[in-house]
C-alpha positions in Angstrom: 139.2 101.4 -92.1 137.8 102.5 -88.7 135.5 105.3 -89.9 133.3 104.9 -93.0 132.3 107.8 -95.2 128.7 108.4 -96.0 129.3 106.9 -99.5 131.1 103.9 -98.1 128.3 103.2 -95.7 125.6 103.5 -98.3 127.4 101.1 -100.6 127.9 98.6 -97.8 124.1 98.6 -97.3 123.5 98.1 -101.0 126.0 95.2 -101.0 124.1 93.2 -98.4 122.4 90.0 -99.5 118.7 90.2 -100.5 116.5 90.6 -97.4 112.9 89.5 -96.8 111.3 92.9 -96.1 107.5 93.6 -96.3 105.3 96.7 -96.2 101.6 97.1 -97.0 101.3 93.5 -98.1 104.1 93.7 -100.7 107.7 92.7 -100.6 110.3 95.5 -100.6 113.0 94.6 -103.1 115.5 97.4 -102.3 115.3 99.2 -99.0 117.8 101.8 -100.2 115.4 103.1 -103.0 112.0 102.4 -101.3 110.4 105.9 -100.9 109.0 105.4 -97.3 112.5 104.5 -96.1 114.3 107.3 -97.9 114.3 109.7 -95.0 115.5 107.0 -92.7 118.4 106.0 -95.0 119.3 109.7 -95.2 119.3 110.0 -91.4 121.8 107.2 -90.7 123.8 108.3 -93.7 124.0 111.8 -92.2 125.4 110.3 -89.0 128.2 108.6 -91.0 128.8 111.8 -92.9 129.3 113.8 -89.7 131.5 111.1 -88.1 133.9 111.4 -91.0 133.9 115.3 -90.9 137.1 116.5 -89.1 135.1 119.2 -87.3 132.8 116.6 -85.7 135.3 113.8 -85.0 136.3 115.0 -81.5 132.6 114.8 -80.5 131.5 111.6 -82.2 134.6 109.4 -82.2 137.0 107.9 -79.6 140.1 105.9 -79.5 139.4 102.1 -79.2 140.8 100.4 -76.2 140.8 97.2 -78.3 142.8 98.1 -81.4 143.9 101.7 -80.9 142.0 103.0 -83.9 139.7 106.0 -84.0 136.2 104.6 -83.9 132.6 105.8 -83.7 131.2 106.4 -80.2 128.4 104.0 -81.3 131.0 101.2 -81.6 133.0 101.9 -78.4 131.6 100.9 -75.0 132.0 103.5 -72.4 135.3 103.5 -70.5 135.2 106.8 -68.6 132.7 109.4 -67.3 134.1 111.7 -70.0 133.1 109.2 -72.7 129.6 108.9 -71.1 129.1 112.6 -71.3 130.5 112.7 -74.9 127.8 110.2 -75.8 125.2 112.4 -74.3 126.5 115.5 -76.1 126.7 113.6 -79.4 123.1 112.3 -79.0 121.9 115.8 -78.5 123.9 117.2 -81.4 122.7 114.5 -83.8 119.1 115.1 -82.6 119.4 118.8 -83.4 120.7 118.0 -86.9 118.3 115.1 -87.9 115.5 115.4 -85.4 115.1 111.7 -85.0 116.9 108.5 -83.9 120.5 108.0 -85.2 119.7 104.3 -85.8 123.0 103.4 -84.1 122.6 104.2 -80.4 120.9 100.9 -79.3 123.8 98.8 -80.6 126.3 100.7 -78.6 124.2 100.3 -75.5 123.8 96.6 -76.1 127.6 96.4 -76.1 127.7 98.4 -72.9 125.6 95.7 -71.2 127.2 92.7 -72.8 130.8 93.7 -71.9 130.4 93.8 -68.1 127.9 90.9 -68.1 130.1 88.5 -70.2 133.1 89.4 -67.9 131.0 88.5 -64.8 130.0 85.2 -66.3 133.6 84.3 -67.2 134.8 85.1 -63.7 131.9 83.1 -62.1 131.5 80.3 -64.5 134.8 79.9 -66.4 133.2 80.6 -69.8 134.9 82.5 -72.6 132.0 84.9 -73.5 134.1 88.0 -72.8 136.8 86.9 -75.3 134.1 86.2 -77.9 132.5 89.6 -77.2 135.8 91.5 -77.5 136.6 89.8 -80.8 133.2 90.7 -82.2 133.7 94.3 -81.0 137.0 94.5 -82.8 135.3 93.3 -86.0 132.6 95.9 -85.6 135.0 98.7 -84.9 137.5 97.9 -87.7 134.6 97.8 -90.3 132.6 100.7 -88.7 129.4 98.7 -88.8 126.0 100.0 -87.8 124.6 97.8 -85.1 121.1 97.6 -83.6 120.0 95.7 -80.5 116.7 93.8 -80.4 115.3 93.8 -76.9 111.5 93.8 -77.0 110.0 90.4 -77.3 106.3 90.5 -78.3 105.5 88.6 -75.0 102.1 87.1 -76.0 99.9 86.7 -72.9 101.7 88.8 -70.4 100.5 86.8 -67.4 102.5 83.8 -68.6 106.3 83.4 -68.4 108.3 82.6 -71.6 108.3 78.8 -71.1 104.5 78.7 -70.6 103.6 80.7 -73.7 101.4 78.6 -76.1 103.5 80.0 -78.9 107.2 79.8 -77.9 108.0 82.4 -80.6 106.5 85.1 -78.4 110.0 85.3 -77.0 113.2 84.7 -78.9 114.6 81.3 -77.8 117.1 78.6 -78.6 115.6 75.9 -80.8 118.8 73.8 -81.0 122.1 73.6 -79.2 125.0 72.6 -81.5 128.7 72.1 -81.1 129.3 75.0 -83.6 126.5 77.3 -82.4 122.8 77.6 -81.8 119.6 77.9 -83.8 117.1 80.6 -82.7 113.5 81.5 -83.4 111.1 84.2 -82.2 109.8 87.7 -82.6 111.2 91.1 -81.7 109.1 94.2 -82.0 109.6 98.0 -82.2 113.0 97.8 -83.8 114.2 101.3 -84.7 116.5 101.6 -87.7 117.0 97.8 -88.1 116.7 97.8 -91.9 119.8 99.9 -92.3 121.9 98.0 -89.8 124.8 95.7 -90.6 124.5 93.6 -87.4 121.6 92.7 -85.2 122.4 92.1 -81.5 119.8 90.1 -79.6 119.4 90.3 -75.9 116.5 89.1 -73.6 113.7 91.5 -72.6 113.2 90.5 -69.0 114.7 88.7 -66.0 114.1 84.9 -66.1 114.0 81.8 -63.9 115.5 78.3 -64.6 112.5 77.0 -66.6 113.1 79.9 -69.0 116.7 79.0 -69.7 116.1 78.4 -73.4 114.9 82.0 -73.7 118.1 83.3 -72.0 120.1 84.1 -75.1 122.3 87.0 -76.3 124.0 86.8 -79.7 124.7 88.7 -82.9 123.6 87.9 -86.4 124.1 89.8 -89.7 121.0 91.8 -90.7 120.9 89.9 -94.0 121.2 86.4 -92.4 118.9 83.7 -93.9 115.7 83.1 -92.0 114.9 86.6 -91.0 111.7 88.4 -92.0 111.1 92.1 -91.4 107.8 93.9 -91.6 107.9 97.7 -91.7 105.6 99.6 -89.4 103.3 102.4 -90.6 103.4 106.1 -89.8 100.9 108.8 -90.5 103.2 110.0 -93.3 104.0 106.8 -95.1 102.0 107.7 -98.2 103.5 111.2 -98.5 106.9 109.7 -99.5 105.4 108.7 -102.8 104.5 112.3 -103.6 108.1 113.6 -103.8 109.6 114.2 -107.2 109.6 116.7 -110.1 108.6 120.1 -108.7 107.5 118.6 -105.4 110.4 118.9 -102.9 108.7 117.0 -100.1 107.7 119.9 -97.8 104.8 117.8 -96.4 107.3 115.3 -95.1 108.5 118.0 -92.6 112.2 117.4 -92.9 114.7 115.3 -94.7 115.4 112.8 -91.9 113.3 110.3 -90.1 113.5 106.9 -88.5 111.6 103.7 -89.1 110.2 100.9 -86.9 109.8 97.2 -87.9 109.2 93.9 -86.3 111.5 91.1 -87.0 110.9 87.3 -87.0 113.8 84.9 -86.6 112.8 81.6 -88.2 115.4 78.9 -87.2 118.4 81.3 -87.7 121.8 79.7 -87.2 124.2 81.7 -85.0 127.9 80.5 -84.9 129.4 79.8 -81.5 131.7 82.8 -81.7 128.7 85.1 -81.9 126.9 83.7 -78.9 127.4 85.7 -75.7 124.8 84.2 -73.3 123.4 80.7 -73.8 121.0 79.5 -71.1 122.6 81.3 -68.2 119.3 82.6 -67.0 120.7 83.9 -63.7 122.6 86.6 -65.5 119.7 88.0 -67.6 118.7 90.6 -65.0 122.3 91.7 -64.6 122.7 92.1 -68.3 119.6 94.3 -68.5 120.8 96.3 -65.5 124.1 97.2 -67.2 122.4 97.7 -70.5 119.6 100.0 -69.3 122.0 102.2 -67.2 123.5 103.4 -70.5 120.4 103.0 -72.7 118.3 105.3 -70.5 121.1 107.8 -70.0 121.2 108.3 -73.8 117.5 109.3 -73.8 118.2 112.6 -72.1 120.6 113.6 -74.9 118.4 112.8 -77.9 115.2 114.1 -76.3 117.0 117.3 -75.4 118.0 117.7 -79.0 114.4 117.1 -80.2 113.0 119.6 -77.7 115.6 122.2 -78.8 114.6 121.6 -82.5 110.9 122.0 -81.6 111.6 125.2 -79.8 113.5 126.5 -82.8 110.6 125.8 -85.2 108.0 127.2 -82.9 110.0 130.3 -82.3 110.5 130.8 -86.1 106.7 130.6 -86.6 106.0 133.1 -83.9 108.3 135.5 -85.7 106.7 134.8 -89.1 103.2 135.6 -87.9 104.2 138.4 -85.5 103.3 137.0 -82.1 106.9 136.5 -80.8 106.6 139.4 -78.4 103.5 138.2 -76.6 104.2 137.3 -73.0 102.5 133.9 -73.1 104.5 132.9 -76.2 107.8 133.8 -74.5 106.8 131.7 -71.5 106.0 128.7 -73.7 109.1 128.9 -75.7 111.3 129.3 -72.6 109.6 126.3 -71.0 110.4 124.3 -74.1 114.1 125.2 -73.7 114.0 124.4 -70.0 112.7 121.0 -70.8 115.6 120.3 -73.1 118.1 121.4 -70.4 116.4 119.4 -67.7 116.7 116.0 -69.4 120.2 116.9 -70.8 121.4 117.7 -67.3 120.1 114.4 -65.9 121.9 112.5 -68.7 125.2 114.3 -68.0 124.9 113.7 -64.2 124.1 110.0 -64.7 127.2 109.7 -66.9 129.4 111.5 -64.4 128.3 109.7 -61.2 128.8 106.1 -62.3 131.5 103.5 -61.5 134.2 101.5 -63.2 133.4 97.8 -63.6 136.3 95.3 -63.3 136.1 94.7 -67.1 137.1 98.4 -67.5 133.7 99.5 -68.7 132.1 102.6 -67.2 128.6 102.1 -65.9 126.5 105.3 -65.4 124.7 105.9 -62.2 121.7 103.6 -62.5 119.2 105.6 -60.4 120.0 108.8 -62.2 119.8 107.1 -65.6 116.4 105.7 -64.9 115.3 109.0 -63.5 116.5 110.6 -66.7 114.4 108.1 -68.8 111.3 108.5 -66.7 111.5 112.3 -67.1 111.8 111.8 -70.8 108.5 109.9 -70.8 106.5 113.0 -69.9 108.0 116.4 -69.9 108.8 116.5 -73.7 105.1 116.2 -74.2 104.7 119.6 -72.7 107.0 120.9 -75.4 104.9 119.0 -78.0 101.8 120.6 -76.7 103.2 124.1 -76.8 104.5 123.7 -80.3 101.2 122.4 -81.5 99.4 125.2 -79.7 101.6 127.8 -81.4 100.9 126.5 -84.9 97.2 126.7 -84.0 96.1 123.5 -85.7 97.7 124.2 -89.1 99.7 121.0 -88.9 96.4 119.2 -89.5 94.6 121.7 -91.7 97.3 123.4 -93.8 97.0 122.9 -97.6 99.4 120.4 -99.1 102.5 121.3 -101.1 100.7 119.8 -104.1 97.8 122.2 -103.7 100.2 125.1 -103.2 102.0 124.3 -106.4 98.8 123.6 -108.4 98.6 125.8 -111.6 94.8 126.1 -110.9 94.5 126.7 -107.1 98.1 127.3 -106.1 97.8 131.1 -105.9 94.7 130.9 -103.7 96.4 128.5 -101.3 99.6 130.6 -101.1 97.7 133.7 -100.3 95.7 131.9 -97.6 98.8 130.6 -95.9 101.0 133.7 -96.4 102.2 134.8 -92.9 101.9 138.5 -93.8 105.6 139.0 -93.0 107.7 140.2 -96.0 110.7 138.2 -94.8 108.8 134.9 -95.3 106.3 133.4 -97.8 103.7 130.7 -97.6 106.2 128.0 -98.4 108.4 129.0 -95.5 105.5 128.9 -93.2 104.5 125.5 -94.5 108.1 124.2 -94.0 108.2 125.2 -90.4 104.7 124.0 -89.8 105.3 120.6 -91.3 108.5 120.3 -89.3 106.5 120.6 -86.1 103.8 118.3 -87.5 106.4 115.7 -88.3 108.0 115.9 -84.8 104.7 115.8 -82.9 102.4 113.5 -84.8 103.9 112.4 -88.2 107.0 110.5 -87.0 108.0 108.2 -84.1 109.6 111.0 -82.0 106.9 111.1 -79.4 106.6 107.4 -79.3 110.4 107.2 -78.8 110.1 109.7 -75.9 107.4 107.6 -74.2 108.6 104.0 -75.0 112.0 104.2 -76.5 114.5 102.7 -74.0 111.7 101.4 -71.9 108.2 102.6 -70.9 107.6 104.8 -67.8 106.8 101.8 -65.5 110.0 100.1 -66.4 112.0 103.2 -65.5 110.0 103.7 -62.3 110.5 100.0 -61.3 114.3 100.2 -61.8 114.5 103.5 -60.0 112.7 101.9 -57.0 115.2 99.0 -57.0 118.2 101.3 -57.2 117.0 103.4 -54.2 118.5 102.5 -50.8 115.3 102.8 -48.8 116.9 101.7 -45.6 119.4 104.5 -45.8 116.6 107.0 -46.3 114.8 105.7 -43.3 118.0 105.7 -41.2 118.5 109.4 -42.0 115.1 110.2 -40.6 115.7 108.0 -37.5 118.9 110.0 -36.8 117.3 113.4 -37.6 114.3 112.8 -35.3 116.2 111.1 -32.4 114.7 107.7 -33.0 118.1 106.1 -33.3 119.9 106.2 -30.0 123.1 104.3 -30.8 125.9 106.9 -31.3 127.9 104.6 -33.6 125.0 104.0 -35.9 124.2 107.8 -35.9 127.7 108.6 -36.9 127.8 106.0 -39.6 124.6 107.3 -41.1 125.7 110.9 -40.9 129.1 110.0 -42.4 127.4 108.4 -45.4 125.2 111.4 -46.2 126.5 113.1 -49.3 128.3 110.0 -50.4 125.2 107.9 -51.1 122.1 110.0 -50.6 119.9 107.0 -51.0 121.4 105.7 -54.2 122.5 102.2 -54.8 125.2 102.8 -57.5 128.5 101.3 -56.4 130.3 98.4 -57.9 129.7 96.3 -54.8 126.0 97.1 -54.7 125.1 96.4 -58.4 125.3 92.6 -58.4 123.2 92.5 -55.2 120.6 94.7 -56.8 120.6 92.5 -59.9 120.3 89.3 -57.8 117.4 90.9 -55.9 115.7 91.9 -59.2 116.2 88.4 -60.6 114.7 86.9 -57.5 111.7 89.2 -57.5 111.1 88.7 -61.2 111.2 84.9 -60.8 108.8 85.1 -57.8 106.2 87.0 -59.8 106.1 84.7 -62.9 
C-alpha cells in the first residue's frame, strides 16, 4: 500500500501506542479526540484525502525510484527540477485548501538532506549510512507514513557550544553508544504537527566542532517510542475549541484546519542501529544542514504563497460584503496581496529549477535562491497580513462571538449589529470571513511560520551570504571599470557572467561552502 486513504491514515494514528502528551497541566489521553487538536488532525487528514484523490495524484504523488510504487511527494526526495517545482506547486495548493502547514513537509526535507549527506559520508568514510537511509525510506514509502523532522534544539545559553552547556539536554545528544544502536536524550522545540506523525526524524540544529561530536546525531524514532514526552504549545484560540458542539459550528475558530506546535523531550530513548544515519561525524553536520535547508527553505515560498492567496480571497470577499470593493485604495491593497503571493511562489520555482544533481541522484535546489526565498517569506507576507487586518477594520478583535450571535436573548441584536447590509450575505457570513482572517493573522501559527518556520531571517541571511561568490562580483566590477588589465582574466570573468552571476550553487562548490561554514561555525563557538 503506497498511498493511504484518509480513513486508513486516521486509523493508523489511533493504533499507535499510548503517548505521553500534556497540555495546560493535564495529560492528553487521546490526541485524535482532544478538542484543541481537532483542526490539526483534520488538516493532515485532508492532505491524505487529496493524495488518494485521482484528480490530485499527478500533483501530489511521484513514482518512487526505490520501489517503483506511486508515493506521496512528502516521502520521495527530489530527483529532478520538475519534482522540485511539483513540491512547490503542491505546497501552494495545499495551503490554499487548508491555510496552514501540511504537517508532512519537514519530514520530506529531512530526507532531502540525509540522502546526499549519508552518500557523501559513505564515499569518504566507508560507512553504510546511505544503505540504512534507503531502507528506511522504502519502509516509509511502502506504508505511506507521515514523518516530521526535529531540528530546533532549545540551545540553553546561546553563548555556549553544546558540549559546554550546564544541562546537556539543551541539545539532543548521544548518551550511550551500543553495538545494536544508540541511546539519545535532549529537547527539541517548535515541532509543527509532531503529534500526528508516525515517525520523528532527528537532525542537528547547527554546525559543530570535534568536542561536540556526541551532539552530532541524525536518526529516526517512532512517534510513540518509549521515553518521549510532548508538551503542546498554546495559541490564542485554544479555549475556543471547547465551545464547538450542538448548534455551535465553530465559526470563531476561523476555519476547519490548523496546525499545532509542541516541544518534545527525549529521555534515554533507544534507537536501533539501522535507524541511525549520523553518529558522531561532526564534520558533516554543516553539510547535512546545507542540503536540508536548500529544500526546506524552497518550500516556504509555496506554502506562504498559498496562505497569501487565501488571505487575499477572504479580504476581497469582505470588501464585497460591505460595499468597498470598488475603492481605489482597496484595489491596490488586494492587488499587492496577490503580488506578494506570486513573488515568493516565483522564487521557490526558480530555486527548484536552477539546482544541480548530486552523485546520489538527489536534486538539490539552488541554495542562494532558496535562502532568498525564505528570507523574503519572513517579511513580505506581513504586508498582506496588515492589509487584511486593515480591511476588516478591527472586527477580528471586537466582533461578537458565535455564541452571542446564536443566543436566544441577545442573538438578534448581535446579528443586526454585524449585518453587512448586503442582501447576498448575512451576519454569519461576515463573521465567517472575518474569523478566517483573524485565524490566519493572529489566532494560529501562520505568521510565526512565515517568520520562523524553516529558519529565522538571520539564518536565511547568513546562508545567502555564504552562497554568494563575492570574489566573482568584485571581479565583474574590476573588468567593467578597467581595474583588471590581464586580458585572459577579463575574458574568463566575462565568459562566466550569465552562468554564475555571483551564485555558488554547483556540485563542485557546495562541499567547499559547507566546509567553510563548518570552519566558521567552529571558530565562533
